[in-house]
C-alpha positions in Angstrom: 53.6 -155.9 42.0 57.3 -156.6 42.3 59.6 -153.7 41.8 62.7 -155.2 40.3 65.8 -153.7 38.7 64.0 -153.6 35.3 61.2 -151.4 36.6 63.6 -149.0 38.4 65.6 -148.7 35.2 62.5 -148.0 33.1 61.3 -145.4 35.6 64.7 -143.8 35.6 64.8 -143.6 31.8 61.3 -142.1 31.8 62.2 -139.5 34.3 65.4 -138.7 32.4 63.5 -138.0 29.2 60.7 -136.0 30.8 63.0 -134.0 33.0 65.1 -133.0 30.1 62.0 -131.8 28.3 60.8 -129.9 31.4 64.2 -128.2 31.8 64.2 -127.2 28.1 60.6 -126.0 27.8 59.1 -125.2 31.2 61.8 -123.5 33.3 62.9 -119.9 33.0 66.4 -120.3 34.4 68.9 -119.8 31.5 71.5 -121.9 33.4 69.4 -125.0 33.0 69.9 -124.8 29.2 73.5 -125.8 29.9 72.5 -129.0 31.6 72.6 -132.5 30.1 71.0 -135.3 32.1 73.3 -138.3 31.9 71.5 -140.8 34.0 68.7 -141.2 36.6 69.1 -143.9 39.3 65.9 -144.6 41.1 65.8 -146.4 44.5 64.1 -149.8 44.7 61.1 -148.4 46.5 60.8 -145.6 43.8 60.9 -142.9 46.5 64.2 -141.3 45.6 66.0 -140.5 42.4 69.6 -139.4 41.9 69.9 -137.3 38.7 73.4 -137.2 37.3 74.1 -134.2 35.2 76.8 -132.7 33.1 77.3 -129.0 32.5 78.9 -127.2 29.5 80.6 -124.7 31.7 82.4 -126.7 34.4 83.1 -123.6 36.6 79.3 -123.0 37.0 78.5 -126.6 37.9 78.2 -126.1 41.7 75.9 -123.1 41.2 73.7 -125.0 38.7 73.5 -128.1 40.9 72.4 -125.9 43.8 69.8 -124.2 41.7 68.4 -127.5 40.4 68.2 -129.0 43.9 66.4 -125.8 45.1 64.0 -126.3 42.2 63.5 -130.0 42.8 60.0 -129.7 44.2 58.9 -127.6 41.2 60.5 -130.1 38.8 58.9 -133.0 40.7 55.5 -131.4 40.5 55.8 -131.0 36.7 57.0 -134.6 36.4 53.9 -135.8 38.3 51.8 -134.0 35.6 53.6 -136.0 32.9 54.2 -139.5 34.2 51.7 -142.0 35.6 53.2 -143.1 38.9 51.5 -143.3 42.3 54.4 -141.5 43.9 56.9 -139.5 41.9 60.4 -139.9 43.4 62.1 -137.0 45.2 64.9 -135.6 43.0 68.5 -135.1 44.0 70.9 -133.6 41.4 74.5 -134.6 41.3 77.2 -133.2 39.1 79.1 -135.9 37.1 82.3 -134.8 35.4 83.1 -138.2 33.9 82.1 -137.0 30.4 84.3 -133.9 30.6 87.1 -136.0 32.0 86.7 -138.6 29.2 86.8 -135.8 26.6 90.0 -134.4 28.2 91.7 -137.8 28.1 90.6 -138.3 24.4 92.1 -135.0 23.4 95.3 -135.8 25.2 95.5 -139.1 23.3 94.7 -137.4 20.0 97.4 -134.8 20.7 100.0 -137.5 21.5 99.1 -139.5 18.4 99.4 -136.4 16.2 102.8 -135.5 17.7 104.0 -139.1 17.2 103.4 -139.0 13.4 
């Protein structure tokens, strides 16, 4: 079976949904409640997945990413229980601050427009 970009995207979307649910319901680390999974990029061979996350408290981002990467085997095990793949990709968590940066830019624009009126 060919593993094209459509399949890797569908697998990434499935992992994103299931991983968000696992973090919300099956982990006992309160820090994980602050995590939003923005995107999951799966390698073409489906062996590896980069999980891009955002965190409500930016100053805790490094600590949370480290904790998620340490828990990746646990999370992968729970993913394997939920999704039907022969091999569940290894997970690597990466902090993505683009959402926070976009919010900051938007607030600066709003402030400039408000001062202009």
